[in-house]
Structure formats: C-alpha cells, structure tokens
N, C-alpha and C positions, 0 to 999 in steps of 0.2 A: 810097554809103558801104559798105564792107565792114569788119566788125568780127569779129576772131577771137581770142577769149579764149585765153590760156595758150599763144599762138603767139609766135614772135619778132617778128611784126608785130601790134601791137595793133589798128591800123586804118589803112586807106588811104582817104582823103577828099579832098575839094576844098574850099578856102577859099571865102569869099564872092566872091572875084574869079575863081574857076574854077581857080586854081592848085592842082596836086595836093599833097598832104601825107600823108606816111607817118610813123606814130607807131610807134617801135620801143621794145622793152623791152631791158634789159641793158646792159652796158658794151661800147662799141665801141673798138677793132675786135674784141676778143676774142669777141663774140657772133656775129661774122659768119664762121662756119665755112662750108665749101663747102656743106654741106647746108642751113645757115641761109639762105645767099644764094640758093640754088635755091628754098627755101620762100618767101622774100620776093618773089622775082621772079614765081613762080606765083601768089601772092596778090594782087600788084600788077597782074598782067595782067588781073585782073577789073575794075579801075576805069581803068588808064591807057591811053592811046593808044600806038601804036608808037613814035612819036618820043618820048614821055614815058618810056616803058619803057626805051628805049635810053639816054637821059639818067640815069635811075635806075641802071640797070646800071653805068654809068661812074662814078657818084658812090659807089656800094657798092664798086667795085674800088679807087677812090681811097682810101676809109676803111679797107679792108682793108690797103692798103699803108702806112697810117699818114700819108697826106697829109691836111692840115687844109683843110677847105672852111671858107667863112665860117661861123663859129660864134657863137652867143649862149647863154649858160648863165643859168638862172633857179633859184634855190634857194628852196624854202619848206618850213618845218618838217622839214628833213632830206632831202627828196625833191628831186632835180635833174632839170630838164628842159633838154636840150640841142637847140638848133635849128640844124641844118645847112642852108645854102643853097648852091646850085650856082651 
C-alpha cells in the first residue's frame, strides 16, 4: 500500500482479491489536470504492475475525456465516494 496525504491520490492499494484500487480526492474529471495525471501515474507505479499501470492510464484518459466507466456512488453524511471500475 502507498498512502500519500494531501496528494491527488490518497492511496494505491490492493483489495483482498489482489485487485488494485486507487483512491482519489477531488471532483473528476476536473481534478485530472495533466500534472495531476502525471503525479497519479508516478504514485501508482510504486504499486501497480506494467499491465495494471497501462490499464490505469487508459481509465484516467477516459475519465479526462468525460467518458463514463462503470460507476457506483455512495453518500454518507454529505461525503460522496464514487467507485469507477474498468
């Protein structure tokens, strides 16, 4: 697990099945500036394999273009968690 407080990526982790999970802060796609994407990819490279990193890169590009991935939104006490799946 890699945790980076106050960065655009809060954490890059693997769930119990080994699937990579990237926790992001901010509103998407507006938070995905070119420098923000570069930062995310650099952080994710510490945890993800080459194929996973390429899939993550494609997902970020899709989100930046406004494409919708499979999405689940959970709201609790005013905080919103959005889960995007490839």
